[in-house]
N, C-alpha and C positions, 0 to 999 in steps of 0.2 A: 555531592547530591543536593543538599539543602542549601543551595545558594540563592539568595534573594534576586528575583530579576531585576528590581528596581535599581540594583547597583550599575547597571551598564546604561540607565537613563543619567544617573550622576556621574559616570565618567564620561559621557558623551558632552555634558554641559561643562564640566571642568575643563575638559580638553579643548573645548571651543574657548572659554574664558582664557586660558594661559596661552593660546596660539596668536592672541594679539601681538603685534609688532612692538607695541608700545609697553615698557616696563612700569611706565608712570600709571597707565591703563590698568594692569594688572593689580597692582598694589593701591589702586584708588578706592577710599572707603565707600563711595556712593557705588561705585562698579562692583565691589566685593557684595554689597547689601544687596544690588540688582541680581546678582548670579545666585546667591542665598535664596531669593525670593522664588525665582526660576526652578531651582533645584526642589523646594518645599511643594511648589504649585504641580510640578511633573510627578513626584512621586506619592503626594497626599492623595489617599484613597478616601476619605471622609466624604467627598462629595459623590462618591459613585452608590450604586444603588446596594451593594454589599457593606453596610455599615460595619460589621465586628470583624472584617477581615482585613488585616494588615500585618506587616512585620513576619514575624516568626509563625503566627499561624497561617498566613497564606502559603508561605514557603512548605510548611508541613504538610498541609493538605493537599497541594498540588504533586507532592512527592508521593502520596499515599493513593491517589486515584485509581491506579491500575492494581494494587495489591490486596484488596479484598480485606482491608482493615476493619473489625466490627465498628459500626458507627459510634455506639455508646462509649468504646474505648478511646476513639479519636477524640469525641466529645471531653470525655473525662480528662484527659491529658491537655488539651488546647485550654481548658478552662483553668490550668495551671498558669497560664500566661497571663498578662495585664491586658485588660479589655473588658467588653460588656460580657456577660453570661451566655454561653453558647447552649441552644438546645440541641436535641439529636435531629430536629427537623432543619436547623440552621446547618448542622454538619453534611447531613444528606443531600440537600439541595445544592450546596454551596459544591459538592462533588458532582453532582449531575450537572451544574452549569459548566464546570471546568472541562468535564467529559465530553461537551457539545462544541467547546472552542475547538476552531483552526487547529491541527497538528496533533490533537488530543483524542482519545478514544475511550470507550466504555472498558470497563475490566474485562478479560477474557474469561467467558464461563467456562472453558475447558480447564483453566489453572485455579479455579475457586477452591477446591479442595485442597491441593498442594499448598496454595498460599495460607490457608487457614491452619495446616497442619505446622508450618513452619511458626504461625504465629502464637498457636497454643504451646509448641514446644519452648519457643523463646521466653514466653511469658511466666510459663513455671518456673523457668532458669533466673527470673528477674531482670531480663534484658530490658535495656529503657527502650521506648517506642519508636525514637528515630532510628535506632540501630536495628531493629526488628525491621521497620520498613526498607531500610537500606539493604537487609539480605533479602528482603521478600522481591524488591525492584531487580536484585539481579538474578534471582531465580526466573524472575517473568521474563527477564530479557534472554536467558538462556533456552527457556522452554518454548517462548514464541518463534526463535530463530530454530529450533528443533522441529517444530509444528510446521514452519515454512520449508524446511528443508523436505519434509516428509508430504506436504502437499504437492510440492513440485515434482517428487518422485512418483505419486499417484497419477498426477496428470500425465507425465511423461508415459508412464506404463499403459494409461488409458489409450493415449494417441497410438503407442504400437499395436495395441491390440485393436483398435481400429483400423489402422493400417493393415494388418494381416487381414481382418475380415474382409476389406475392401478388395485386397490381391484375390484373397481365395475366391470371392464372388466373381471377378474379372475373368478368372482363368476357369471357373466352372461353366461358364458361358451364359452367364444370367446378363440380364439388362443392368446397366450401373452407371452413374457418373462418372466424371474424368476421375481417372485413378492412375498415381504414379507407382510403377514398380520400383523396388528399392535398388538403388544404385544405378538408374536408367533415367536419362533426361526427358524420355517421352512421357507423356500422358495419355491414356487410353480410355474410352467409353465404349458403351455398348447400347444402342437404341433400336427396339424392333427387331434384336437379333443381329442387327449389323454392327461390326466392330470399326472402330475409327481412332487414328494416331493423331496427336498434336505433337509435332517436332520444333524444338526453339531453333531460333537462325541465331547468327552473329549479331543481327541488327535488333535482337530483343523483340521479333515478332515469332509469329507461330506458322509452320505449314502443315495442312491438314490432308490426311490421307485416309484412303478407305483400305482396310487391310482384312485379311482372312482372320489372323489371330493376334494376339497380343506377344510380339516377338520382334527383336531388334533385326533378325534375317528377313522379315517379311516387308519387302520395300513398299508394296501397296500400290494405290493408284492415285496419284495427285488429285488433290481437288483444288487448293486454293491457299492463299496467303493471308494471314490476317494480325491486327495488330494486338488482339487480345483474345482470351479466351471465351468471354461473350459473344463476339462475333461468330467464331467458329461454332459455339453451341448453336446459335440461331439457324445456322446453314446445316447443321446436323438434324435438327428437330424437323426441318423440311424435308431433306433428302433421305431420311429415314424410312419415310411411309410413301416413297415415290417409287416407282417401276424403275429396275435397274437391269442394264444389259451389260455384264461383265464376261469378259472372255476367259 
């Protein structure tokens, strides 16, 4: 969890150096000095806007962003590391900046109480802060997955309820937009009290029919063939208010 991402930059530069086909070049003192300078330049954060953050401090705070660790506790612990003294504002604003980076997000408000409960429990036991962060990070991961599954289930349930309501409206004889009955390939709509059916074809087009009721047994009167629902909808909008003569 607390792995410094700078190690990957070092790895890539070392890999590039040792991939040279010349063993003499790999061992050459000037080449070694050159790659050493490149490594320092790549990982040095001293020239960045966040002057106090490097090494273990940066690793720790990145791991703590989603964990709702109290700012003062983070500040006190990170001030044990070498480097300039950190204030609570330093810590709070660095966490905010990290949360706004790509592939990162602000801590989940729904998990705040649970995170703080774990923090308080482990603090009373004397657990070291990195270990507390590790436990909370695991908790956050599990809870976010649980919340995701619950949201997905609620969405599916809402869709089912919407489908039930749409089908009930269609079957009750009310005007409605295109509605697909469960298990049927056809879709129906009712405009101005007139019922229409769209039936898919093997060529992925739609055949439009005027029907008496939403039933597969009602063959209906053929109106036309269309490439998409939008075209059929325009036709229905015009026909539904025109005089009709049905046998």
